[in-house]
mmCIF file as gemmi writes it, N, C-alpha and C atoms, coordinates in Angstrom:
data_model
loop_
_atom_site.group_PDB
_atom_site.id
_atom_site.type_symbol
_atom_site.label_atom_id
_atom_site.label_alt_id
_atom_site.label_comp_id
_atom_site.label_asym_id
_atom_site.label_entity_id
_atom_site.label_seq_id
_atom_site.pdbx_PDB_ins_code
_atom_site.Cartn_x
_atom_site.Cartn_y
_atom_site.Cartn_z
_atom_site.occupancy
_atom_site.B_iso_or_equiv
_atom_site.pdbx_formal_charge
_atom_site.auth_seq_id
_atom_site.auth_asym_id
_atom_site.pdbx_PDB_model_num
ATOM 1 N N . MET Axp A 1 ? 13.141 62.078 179.094 1 0 ? 1 A 1
ATOM 2 C CA . MET Axp A 1 ? 11.996 61.426 178.522 1 0 ? 1 A 1
ATOM 3 C C . MET Axp A 1 ? 10.994 61.071 179.67 1 0 ? 1 A 1
ATOM 4 N N . PHE Axp A 2 ? 11.577 60.526 180.8 1 0 ? 2 A 1
ATOM 5 C CA . PHE Axp A 2 ? 10.415 60.209 181.718 1 0 ? 2 A 1
ATOM 6 C C . PHE Axp A 2 ? 10.003 61.524 182.421 1 0 ? 2 A 1
ATOM 7 N N . ARG Axp A 3 ? 10.547 62.643 182.299 1 0 ? 3 A 1
ATOM 8 C CA . ARG Axp A 3 ? 10.309 63.927 183.03 1 0 ? 3 A 1
ATOM 9 C C . ARG Axp A 3 ? 9.166 64.42 182.327 1 0 ? 3 A 1
ATOM 10 N N . TYR Axp A 4 ? 9.262 64.331 181.141 1 0 ? 4 A 1
ATOM 11 C CA . TYR Axp A 4 ? 8.108 64.818 179.927 1 0 ? 4 A 1
ATOM 12 C C . TYR Axp A 4 ? 6.713 63.875 180.275 1 0 ? 4 A 1
ATOM 13 N N . LEU Axp A 5 ? 7.017 62.659 180.429 1 0 ? 5 A 1
ATOM 14 C CA . LEU Axp A 5 ? 5.814 61.705 180.675 1 0 ? 5 A 1
ATOM 15 C C . LEU Axp A 5 ? 5.421 62.014 181.933 1 0 ? 5 A 1
ATOM 16 N N . ARG Axp A 6 ? 6.011 62.216 182.943 1 0 ? 6 A 1
ATOM 17 C CA . ARG Axp A 6 ? 5.562 62.46 184.462 1 0 ? 6 A 1
ATOM 18 C C . ARG Axp A 6 ? 4.78 63.757 184.41 1 0 ? 6 A 1
ATOM 19 N N . LEU Axp A 7 ? 5.494 64.883 183.73 1 0 ? 7 A 1
ATOM 20 C CA . LEU Axp A 7 ? 4.609 66.257 183.633 1 0 ? 7 A 1
ATOM 21 C C . LEU Axp A 7 ? 3.362 66.029 182.745 1 0 ? 7 A 1
ATOM 22 N N . LEU Axp A 8 ? 3.432 65.191 181.973 1 0 ? 8 A 1
ATOM 23 C CA . LEU Axp A 8 ? 2.261 65.088 181.014 1 0 ? 8 A 1
ATOM 24 C C . LEU Axp A 8 ? 1.189 64.391 181.954 1 0 ? 8 A 1
ATOM 25 N N . LEU Axp A 9 ? 1.328 63.324 182.658 1 0 ? 9 A 1
ATOM 26 C CA . LEU Axp A 9 ? 0.519 62.772 183.651 1 0 ? 9 A 1
ATOM 27 C C . LEU Axp A 9 ? -0.05 63.537 184.603 1 0 ? 9 A 1
ATOM 28 N N . LEU Axp A 10 ? 0.899 64.451 185.107 1 0 ? 10 A 1
ATOM 29 C CA . LEU Axp A 10 ? 0.266 65.223 186.163 1 0 ? 10 A 1
ATOM 30 C C . LEU Axp A 10 ? -0.46 66.472 185.687 1 0 ? 10 A 1
ATOM 31 N N . THR Axp A 11 ? -0.216 66.805 184.385 1 0 ? 11 A 1
ATOM 32 C CA . THR Axp A 11 ? -1.031 67.981 183.733 1 0 ? 11 A 1
ATOM 33 C C . THR Axp A 11 ? -2.491 67.198 183.495 1 0 ? 11 A 1
ATOM 34 N N . VAL Axp A 12 ? -2.537 65.844 182.895 1 0 ? 12 A 1
ATOM 35 C CA . VAL Axp A 12 ? -3.756 65.298 182.71 1 0 ? 12 A 1
ATOM 36 C C . VAL Axp A 12 ? -4.528 65.01 184.119 1 0 ? 12 A 1
ATOM 37 N N . SER Axp A 13 ? -3.887 64.524 184.852 1 0 ? 13 A 1
ATOM 38 C CA . SER Axp A 13 ? -4.78 64.219 186.317 1 0 ? 13 A 1
ATOM 39 C C . SER Axp A 13 ? -5.162 65.742 186.86 1 0 ? 13 A 1
ATOM 40 N N . LEU Axp A 14 ? -4.677 66.631 186.674 1 0 ? 14 A 1
ATOM 41 C CA . LEU Axp A 14 ? -5.152 67.887 187.191 1 0 ? 14 A 1
ATOM 42 C C . LEU Axp A 14 ? -6.443 68.485 186.376 1 0 ? 14 A 1
ATOM 43 N N . ILE Axp A 15 ? -6.256 68.225 185.061 1 0 ? 15 A 1
ATOM 44 C CA . ILE Axp A 15 ? -7.448 68.69 184.298 1 0 ? 15 A 1
ATOM 45 C C . ILE Axp A 15 ? -8.657 67.685 184.125 1 0 ? 15 A 1
ATOM 46 N N . SER Axp A 16 ? -8.36 66.482 184.11 1 0 ? 16 A 1
ATOM 47 C CA . SER Axp A 16 ? -9.495 65.524 183.907 1 0 ? 16 A 1
ATOM 48 C C . SER Axp A 16 ? -10.506 65.771 185.115 1 0 ? 16 A 1
ATOM 49 N N . PRO Axp A 17 ? -10.373 65.815 186.236 1 0 ? 17 A 1
ATOM 50 C CA . PRO Axp A 17 ? -11.462 66.304 187.192 1 0 ? 17 A 1
ATOM 51 C C . PRO Axp A 17 ? -12.334 67.37 186.716 1 0 ? 17 A 1
ATOM 52 N N . LEU Axp A 18 ? -11.733 68.266 186.234 1 0 ? 18 A 1
ATOM 53 C CA . LEU Axp A 18 ? -12.661 69.462 185.649 1 0 ? 18 A 1
ATOM 54 C C . LEU Axp A 18 ? -13.548 69.061 184.311 1 0 ? 18 A 1
ATOM 55 N N . VAL Axp A 19 ? -13.155 68.021 183.64 1 0 ? 19 A 1
ATOM 56 C CA . VAL Axp A 19 ? -14.014 67.538 182.499 1 0 ? 19 A 1
ATOM 57 C C . VAL Axp A 19 ? -15.29 66.945 183.011 1 0 ? 19 A 1
ATOM 58 N N . PHE Axp A 20 ? -14.844 66.155 184.149 1 0 ? 20 A 1
ATOM 59 C CA . PHE Axp A 20 ? -16.132 65.201 184.788 1 0 ? 20 A 1
ATOM 60 C C . PHE Axp A 20 ? -16.934 66.104 185.45 1 0 ? 20 A 1
ATOM 61 N N . ILE Axp A 21 ? -16.616 67.205 186.038 1 0 ? 21 A 1
ATOM 62 C CA . ILE Axp A 21 ? -17.534 67.978 186.557 1 0 ? 21 A 1
ATOM 63 C C . ILE Axp A 21 ? -18.731 68.671 185.935 1 0 ? 21 A 1
ATOM 64 N N . SER Axp A 22 ? -18.471 68.777 184.618 1 0 ? 22 A 1
ATOM 65 C CA . SER Axp A 22 ? -19.278 69.532 183.624 1 0 ? 22 A 1
ATOM 66 C C . SER Axp A 22 ? -20.787 69.053 183.7 1 0 ? 22 A 1
ATOM 67 N N . PRO Axp A 23 ? -21.189 67.633 183.926 1 0 ? 23 A 1
ATOM 68 C CA . PRO Axp A 23 ? -22.492 67.422 183.954 1 0 ? 23 A 1
ATOM 69 C C . PRO Axp A 23 ? -23.216 68.003 185.121 1 0 ? 23 A 1
ATOM 70 N N . VAL Axp A 24 ? -22.64 68.233 186.205 1 0 ? 24 A 1
ATOM 71 C CA . VAL Axp A 24 ? -23.179 68.578 187.404 1 0 ? 24 A 1
ATOM 72 C C . VAL Axp A 24 ? -23.498 70.236 187.274 1 0 ? 24 A 1
ATOM 73 N N . ASN Axp A 25 ? -22.725 70.89 186.419 1 0 ? 25 A 1
ATOM 74 C CA . ASN Axp A 25 ? -22.907 72.484 186.111 1 0 ? 25 A 1
ATOM 75 C C . ASN Axp A 25 ? -23.421 72.464 184.733 1 0 ? 25 A 1
ATOM 76 N N . ALA Axp A 26 ? -23.966 71.659 184.163 1 0 ? 26 A 1
ATOM 77 C CA . ALA Axp A 26 ? -24.664 71.626 182.847 1 0 ? 26 A 1
ATOM 78 C C . ALA Axp A 26 ? -25.398 72.883 182.811 1 0 ? 26 A 1
ATOM 79 N N . GLN Axp A 27 ? -25.229 73.448 181.711 1 0 ? 27 A 1
ATOM 80 C CA . GLN Axp A 27 ? -26.208 74.75 181.468 1 0 ? 27 A 1
ATOM 81 C C . GLN Axp A 27 ? -27.595 74.304 181.061 1 0 ? 27 A 1
ATOM 82 N N . THR Axp A 28 ? -28.5 75.152 181.751 1 0 ? 28 A 1
ATOM 83 C CA . THR Axp A 28 ? -29.777 74.739 181.125 1 0 ? 28 A 1
ATOM 84 C C . THR Axp A 28 ? -30.241 75.835 180.273 1 0 ? 28 A 1
ATOM 85 N N . MET Axp A 29 ? -31.432 75.497 179.432 1 0 ? 29 A 1
ATOM 86 C CA . MET Axp A 29 ? -31.982 76.45 178.618 1 0 ? 29 A 1
ATOM 87 C C . MET Axp A 29 ? -32.805 77.53 179.391 1 0 ? 29 A 1
ATOM 88 N N . THR Axp A 30 ? -32.884 78.705 178.871 1 0 ? 30 A 1
ATOM 89 C CA . THR Axp A 30 ? -34.088 79.683 179.386 1 0 ? 30 A 1
ATOM 90 C C . THR Axp A 30 ? -35.492 79.442 179.19 1 0 ? 30 A 1
ATOM 91 N N . LEU Axp A 31 ? -36.197 79.985 179.676 1 0 ? 31 A 1
ATOM 92 C CA . LEU Axp A 31 ? -37.616 79.84 179.548 1 0 ? 31 A 1
ATOM 93 C C . LEU Axp A 31 ? -37.673 80.498 177.951 1 0 ? 31 A 1
ATOM 94 N N . ARG Axp A 32 ? -37.107 81.617 177.828 1 0 ? 32 A 1
ATOM 95 C CA . ARG Axp A 32 ? -37.222 82.311 176.285 1 0 ? 32 A 1
ATOM 96 C C . ARG Axp A 32 ? -36.929 81.328 175.172 1 0 ? 32 A 1
ATOM 97 N N . HIS Axp A 33 ? -35.796 80.797 175.451 1 0 ? 33 A 1
ATOM 98 C CA . HIS Axp A 33 ? -35.053 79.867 174.415 1 0 ? 33 A 1
ATOM 99 C C . HIS Axp A 33 ? -36.185 78.645 174.388 1 0 ? 33 A 1
ATOM 100 N N . ALA Axp A 34 ? -36.763 78.132 175.265 1 0 ? 34 A 1
ATOM 101 C CA . ALA Axp A 34 ? -37.699 77.134 175.372 1 0 ? 34 A 1
ATOM 102 C C . ALA Axp A 34 ? -38.884 77.433 174.556 1 0 ? 34 A 1
ATOM 103 N N . ILE Axp A 35 ? -39.365 78.704 174.85 1 0 ? 35 A 1
ATOM 104 C CA . ILE Axp A 35 ? -40.558 79.182 173.953 1 0 ? 35 A 1
ATOM 105 C C . ILE Axp A 35 ? -40.139 79.327 172.329 1 0 ? 35 A 1
ATOM 106 N N . ASN Axp A 36 ? -39.207 80.082 172.188 1 0 ? 36 A 1
ATOM 107 C CA . ASN Axp A 36 ? -38.736 80.072 170.718 1 0 ? 36 A 1
ATOM 108 C C . ASN Axp A 36 ? -38.534 78.671 169.906 1 0 ? 36 A 1
ATOM 109 N N . THR Axp A 37 ? -37.977 77.678 170.747 1 0 ? 37 A 1
ATOM 110 C CA . THR Axp A 37 ? -37.929 76.342 170.186 1 0 ? 37 A 1
ATOM 111 C C . THR Axp A 37 ? -39.272 75.735 169.78 1 0 ? 37 A 1
ATOM 112 N N . VAL Axp A 38 ? -40.213 76.017 170.977 1 0 ? 38 A 1
ATOM 113 C CA . VAL Axp A 38 ? -41.542 75.636 170.668 1 0 ? 38 A 1
ATOM 114 C C . VAL Axp A 38 ? -42.157 76.068 169.39 1 0 ? 38 A 1
ATOM 115 N N . GLN Axp A 39 ? -42.096 77.615 169.367 1 0 ? 39 A 1
ATOM 116 C CA . GLN Axp A 39 ? -42.64 78.217 168.412 1 0 ? 39 A 1
ATOM 117 C C . GLN Axp A 39 ? -42.215 77.802 166.877 1 0 ? 39 A 1
ATOM 118 N N . LYS Axp A 40 ? -40.964 77.467 166.947 1 0 ? 40 A 1
ATOM 119 C CA . LYS Axp A 40 ? -40.333 77.018 165.615 1 0 ? 40 A 1
ATOM 120 C C . LYS Axp A 40 ? -41.027 75.598 165.249 1 0 ? 40 A 1
ATOM 121 N N . SER Axp A 41 ? -41.453 74.948 166.153 1 0 ? 41 A 1
ATOM 122 C CA . SER Axp A 41 ? -41.798 73.506 165.891 1 0 ? 41 A 1
ATOM 123 C C . SER Axp A 41 ? -43.502 73.495 165.565 1 0 ? 41 A 1
ATOM 124 N N . TYR Axp A 42 ? -43.973 74.269 166.274 1 0 ? 42 A 1
ATOM 125 C CA . TYR Axp A 42 ? -45.616 74.295 166.502 1 0 ? 42 A 1
ATOM 126 C C . TYR Axp A 42 ? -46.016 75.627 166.033 1 0 ? 42 A 1
ATOM 127 N N . GLN Axp A 43 ? -47.302 75.625 165.343 1 0 ? 43 A 1
ATOM 128 C CA . GLN Axp A 43 ? -47.91 76.732 164.842 1 0 ? 43 A 1
ATOM 129 C C . GLN Axp A 43 ? -49.008 77.016 165.927 1 0 ? 43 A 1
ATOM 130 N N . GLY Axp A 44 ? -48.785 78.101 166.499 1 0 ? 44 A 1
ATOM 131 C CA . GLY Axp A 44 ? -49.994 78.419 167.629 1 0 ? 44 A 1
ATOM 132 C C . GLY Axp A 44 ? -49.479 79.636 168.507 1 0 ? 44 A 1
ATOM 133 N N . LYS Axp A 45 ? -50.492 80.059 169.269 1 0 ? 45 A 1
ATOM 134 C CA . LYS Axp A 45 ? -50.312 81.254 170.054 1 0 ? 45 A 1
ATOM 135 C C . LYS Axp A 45 ? -49.885 80.665 171.444 1 0 ? 45 A 1
ATOM 136 N N . ILE Axp A 46 ? -48.91 81.468 171.956 1 0 ? 46 A 1
ATOM 137 C CA . ILE Axp A 46 ? -48.383 81.082 173.37 1 0 ? 46 A 1
ATOM 138 C C . ILE Axp A 46 ? -49.458 81.584 174.456 1 0 ? 46 A 1
ATOM 139 N N . LEU Axp A 47 ? -50.068 80.623 175.184 1 0 ? 47 A 1
ATOM 140 C CA . LEU Axp A 47 ? -51.029 81.021 176.188 1 0 ? 47 A 1
ATOM 141 C C . LEU Axp A 47 ? -50.254 81.386 177.526 1 0 ? 47 A 1
ATOM 142 N N . LYS Axp A 48 ? -49.473 80.272 177.879 1 0 ? 48 A 1
ATOM 143 C CA . LYS Axp A 48 ? -48.575 80.452 179.208 1 0 ? 48 A 1
ATOM 144 C C . LYS Axp A 48 ? -47.347 79.602 179.284 1 0 ? 48 A 1
ATOM 145 N N . ALA Axp A 49 ? -46.58 80.132 179.894 1 0 ? 49 A 1
ATOM 146 C CA . ALA Axp A 49 ? -45.268 79.212 179.933 1 0 ? 49 A 1
ATOM 147 C C . ALA Axp A 49 ? -44.614 79.503 181.375 1 0 ? 49 A 1
ATOM 148 N N . TYR Axp A 50 ? -44.253 78.29 181.926 1 0 ? 50 A 1
ATOM 149 C CA . TYR Axp A 50 ? -43.707 78.158 183.191 1 0 ? 50 A 1
ATOM 150 C C . TYR Axp A 50 ? -42.698 77.197 183.26 1 0 ? 50 A 1
ATOM 151 N N . LYS Axp A 51 ? -41.653 77.356 184.359 1 0 ? 51 A 1
ATOM 152 C CA . LYS Axp A 51 ? -40.873 76.285 184.747 1 0 ? 51 A 1
ATOM 153 C C . LYS Axp A 51 ? -41.452 75.495 185.881 1 0 ? 51 A 1
ATOM 154 N N . THR Axp A 52 ? -41.155 74.112 185.685 1 0 ? 52 A 1
ATOM 155 C CA . THR Axp A 52 ? -41.763 73.122 186.593 1 0 ? 52 A 1
ATOM 156 C C . THR Axp A 52 ? -40.448 72.07 186.878 1 0 ? 52 A 1
ATOM 157 N N . ARG Axp A 53 ? -40.734 71.361 187.966 1 0 ? 53 A 1
ATOM 158 C CA . ARG Axp A 53 ? -39.746 70.064 188.141 1 0 ? 53 A 1
ATOM 159 C C . ARG Axp A 53 ? -40.844 68.829 188.418 1 0 ? 53 A 1
ATOM 160 N N . ILE Axp A 54 ? -40.163 67.961 187.56 1 0 ? 54 A 1
ATOM 161 C CA . ILE Axp A 54 ? -40.663 66.701 187.699 1 0 ? 54 A 1
ATOM 162 C C . ILE Axp A 54 ? -39.613 65.604 187.709 1 0 ? 54 A 1
ATOM 163 N N . GLU Axp A 55 ? -39.826 64.792 188.855 1 0 ? 55 A 1
ATOM 164 C CA . GLU Axp A 55 ? -38.831 63.83 189.136 1 0 ? 55 A 1
ATOM 165 C C . GLU Axp A 55 ? -37.578 64.277 189.204 1 0 ? 55 A 1
ATOM 166 N N . GLN Axp A 56 ? -37.121 65.336 189.917 1 0 ? 56 A 1
ATOM 167 C CA . GLN Axp A 56 ? -36.03 66.171 190.195 1 0 ? 56 A 1
ATOM 168 C C . GLN Axp A 56 ? -35.283 66.576 188.718 1 0 ? 56 A 1
ATOM 169 N N . GLN Axp A 57 ? -36.145 66.902 187.736 1 0 ? 57 A 1
ATOM 170 C CA . GLN Axp A 57 ? -35.374 67.457 186.682 1 0 ? 57 A 1
ATOM 171 C C . GLN Axp A 57 ? -36.405 68.532 186.292 1 0 ? 57 A 1
ATOM 172 N N . THR Axp A 58 ? -35.771 69.645 185.666 1 0 ? 58 A 1
ATOM 173 C CA . THR Axp A 58 ? -36.344 70.924 185.234 1 0 ? 58 A 1
ATOM 174 C C . THR Axp A 58 ? -36.926 70.836 183.949 1 0 ? 58 A 1
ATOM 175 N N . TYR Axp A 59 ? -38.151 71.362 184.002 1 0 ? 59 A 1
ATOM 176 C CA . TYR Axp A 59 ? -38.863 71.336 182.61 1 0 ? 59 A 1
ATOM 177 C C . TYR Axp A 59 ? -39.453 72.684 182.35 1 0 ? 59 A 1
ATOM 178 N N . TYR Axp A 60 ? -39.786 72.925 181.271 1 0 ? 60 A 1
ATOM 179 C CA . TYR Axp A 60 ? -40.707 74.19 180.932 1 0 ? 60 A 1
ATOM 180 C C . TYR Axp A 60 ? -41.982 73.476 180.322 1 0 ? 60 A 1
ATOM 181 N N . ARG Axp A 61 ? -42.989 74.206 180.856 1 0 ? 61 A 1
ATOM 182 C CA . ARG Axp A 61 ? -44.392 73.771 180.433 1 0 ? 61 A 1
ATOM 183 C C . ARG Axp A 61 ? -44.958 74.766 179.46 1 0 ? 61 A 1
ATOM 184 N N . ILE Axp A 62 ? -45.004 74.698 178.145 1 0 ? 62 A 1
ATOM 185 C CA . ILE Axp A 62 ? -45.571 75.854 177.213 1 0 ? 62 A 1
ATOM 186 C C . ILE Axp A 62 ? -46.992 75.389 176.802 1 0 ? 62 A 1
ATOM 187 N N . LYS Axp A 63 ? -47.923 76.287 177.191 1 0 ? 63 A 1
ATOM 188 C CA . LYS Axp A 63 ? -49.266 76.018 176.497 1 0 ? 63 A 1
ATOM 189 C C . LYS Axp A 63 ? -49.432 76.825 175.275 1 0 ? 63 A 1
ATOM 190 N N . LEU Axp A 64 ? -50.117 76.066 174.436 1 0 ? 64 A 1
ATOM 191 C CA . LEU Axp A 64 ? -50.366 76.813 172.958 1 0 ? 64 A 1
ATOM 192 C C . LEU Axp A 64 ? -51.806 76.868 172.672 1 0 ? 64 A 1
ATOM 193 N N . LEU Axp A 65 ? -52.29 77.765 172.005 1 0 ? 65 A 1
ATOM 194 C CA . LEU Axp A 65 ? -53.747 77.684 171.508 1 0 ? 65 A 1
ATOM 195 C C . LEU Axp A 65 ? -53.483 77.488 169.962 1 0 ? 65 A 1
ATOM 196 N N . MET Axp A 66 ? -53.762 76.144 169.4 1 0 ? 66 A 1
ATOM 197 C CA . MET Axp A 66 ? -53.521 75.924 168.084 1 0 ? 66 A 1
ATOM 198 C C . MET Axp A 66 ? -54.655 76.401 167.075 1 0 ? 66 A 1
ATOM 199 N N . PRO Axp A 67 ? -54.259 76.634 165.889 1 0 ? 67 A 1
ATOM 200 C CA . PRO Axp A 67 ? -55.139 77.337 164.973 1 0 ? 67 A 1
ATOM 201 C C . PRO Axp A 67 ? -56.632 76.612 164.875 1 0 ? 67 A 1
ATOM 202 N N . SER Axp A 68 ? -56.536 75.294 165.277 1 0 ? 68 A 1
ATOM 203 C CA . SER Axp A 68 ? -57.818 74.519 165.263 1 0 ? 68 A 1
ATOM 204 C C . SER Axp A 68 ? -58.686 74.631 166.427 1 0 ? 68 A 1
ATOM 205 N N . GLY Axp A 69 ? -58.006 75.494 167.412 1 0 ? 69 A 1
ATOM 206 C CA . GLY Axp A 69 ? -58.77 76.002 168.739 1 0 ? 69 A 1
ATOM 207 C C . GLY Axp A 69 ? -58.726 75.196 169.896 1 0 ? 69 A 1
ATOM 208 N N . ARG Axp A 70 ? -57.708 73.995 169.772 1 0 ? 70 A 1
ATOM 209 C CA . ARG Axp A 70 ? -57.308 73.222 170.763 1 0 ? 70 A 1
ATOM 210 C C . ARG Axp A 70 ? -56.264 73.851 171.464 1 0 ? 70 A 1
ATOM 211 N N . VAL Axp A 71 ? -56.204 73.438 172.907 1 0 ? 71 A 1
ATOM 212 C CA . VAL Axp A 71 ? -55.1 73.988 173.749 1 0 ? 71 A 1
ATOM 213 C C . VAL Axp A 71 ? -53.998 72.858 173.8 1 0 ? 71 A 1
ATOM 214 N N . VAL Axp A 72 ? -52.772 72.923 173.58 1 0 ? 72 A 1
ATOM 215 C CA . VAL Axp A 72 ? -51.838 71.755 173.725 1 0 ? 72 A 1
ATOM 216 C C . VAL Axp A 72 ? -50.86 72.256 174.605 1 0 ? 72 A 1
ATOM 217 N N . SER Axp A 73 ? -50.244 71.334 175.493 1 0 ? 73 A 1
ATOM 218 C CA . SER Axp A 73 ? -49.268 71.594 176.379 1 0 ? 73 A 1
ATOM 219 C C . SER Axp A 73 ? -47.919 70.913 175.966 1 0 ? 73 A 1
ATOM 220 N N . ILE Axp A 74 ? -46.907 71.556 175.913 1 0 ? 74 A 1
ATOM 221 C CA . ILE Axp A 74 ? -45.627 70.999 175.344 1 0 ? 74 A 1
ATOM 222 C C . ILE Axp A 74 ? -44.56 71.148 176.447 1 0 ? 74 A 1
ATOM 223 N N . LEU Axp A 75 ? -44.044 69.884 176.846 1 0 ? 75 A 1
ATOM 224 C CA . LEU Axp A 75 ? -42.845 69.832 178.03 1 0 ? 75 A 1
ATOM 225 C C . LEU Axp A 75 ? -41.701 70.191 177.202 1 0 ? 75 A 1
ATOM 226 N N . VAL Axp A 76 ? -40.739 70.79 177.815 1 0 ? 76 A 1
ATOM 227 C CA . VAL Axp A 76 ? -39.291 70.896 177.229 1 0 ? 76 A 1
ATOM 228 C C . VAL Axp A 76 ? -38.49 70.531 178.319 1 0 ? 76 A 1
ATOM 229 N N . ASN Axp A 77 ? -37.514 69.843 178.193 1 0 ? 77 A 1
ATOM 230 C CA . ASN Axp A 77 ? -36.592 69.464 179.026 1 0 ? 77 A 1
ATOM 231 C C . ASN Axp A 77 ? -35.485 70.537 179.116 1 0 ? 77 A 1
ATOM 232 N N . ALA Axp A 78 ? -35.3 71.226 180.333 1 0 ? 78 A 1
ATOM 233 C CA . ALA Axp A 78 ? -34.232 72.389 180.289 1 0 ? 78 A 1
ATOM 234 C C . ALA Axp A 78 ? -32.939 71.968 179.868 1 0 ? 78 A 1
ATOM 235 N N . HIS Axp A 79 ? -32.622 70.674 180.233 1 0 ? 79 A 1
ATOM 236 C CA . HIS Axp A 79 ? -30.989 70.243 179.941 1 0 ? 79 A 1
ATOM 237 C C . HIS Axp A 79 ? -30.9 69.796 178.582 1 0 ? 79 A 1
ATOM 238 N N . SER Axp A 80 ? -31.864 69.085 178.089 1 0 ? 80 A 1
ATOM 239 C CA . SER Axp A 80 ? -31.456 68.423 176.751 1 0 ? 80 A 1
ATOM 240 C C . SER Axp A 80 ? -32.19 69.055 175.488 1 0 ? 80 A 1
ATOM 241 N N . GLY Axp A 81 ? -33.144 69.965 176.136 1 0 ? 81 A 1
ATOM 242 C CA . GLY Axp A 81 ? -34.043 70.586 174.929 1 0 ? 81 A 1
ATOM 243 C C . GLY Axp A 81 ? -35.278 69.601 174.251 1 0 ? 81 A 1
ATOM 244 N N . GLN Axp A 82 ? -35.182 68.448 174.711 1 0 ? 82 A 1
ATOM 245 C CA . GLN Axp A 82 ? -36.267 67.569 174.225 1 0 ? 82 A 1
ATOM 246 C C . GLN Axp A 82 ? -37.53 67.94 174.352 1 0 ? 82 A 1
ATOM 247 N N . MET Axp A 83 ? -38.57 67.863 173.395 1 0 ? 83 A 1
ATOM 248 C CA . MET Axp A 83 ? -39.848 68.299 173.491 1 0 ? 83 A 1
ATOM 249 C C . MET Axp A 83 ? -40.796 67.176 173.539 1 0 ? 83 A 1
ATOM 250 N N . LYS Axp A 84 ? -41.889 67.136 174.3 1 0 ? 84 A 1
ATOM 251 C CA . LYS Axp A 84 ? -42.919 66.285 174.374 1 0 ? 84 A 1
ATOM 252 C C . LYS Axp A 84 ? -44.339 66.71 174.575 1 0 ? 84 A 1
ATOM 253 N N . LYS Axp A 85 ? -45.147 66.353 173.67 1 0 ? 85 A 1
ATOM 254 C CA . LYS Axp A 85 ? -46.671 66.72 173.518 1 0 ? 85 A 1
ATOM 255 C C . LYS Axp A 85 ? -47.199 66.112 174.489 1 0 ? 85 A 1
ATOM 256 N N . GLU Axp A 86 ? -48.089 66.852 175.452 1 0 ? 86 A 1
ATOM 257 C CA . GLU Axp A 86 ? -48.854 66.27 176.458 1 0 ? 86 A 1
ATOM 258 C C . GLU Axp A 86 ? -50.302 66.007 176.046 1 0 ? 86 A 1
């Protein structure tokens, strides 16, 4: 019984650091994915799209020409996918 418990604890102690490393190695979305996400949410023509860093975080800034003629800039967080209209 104690042998199995010991083996289980050893296994968990070896695997758990790998689980906690994942935020450091978190995948970021690609520019193409960010553009597709914005196009699904906003009706407009893509004028410009590029990667930028703000406060040590990666974002994609996507500029759209809206049907009304206004130019709108959308900021997409590369890690969370959260969009913010500027």
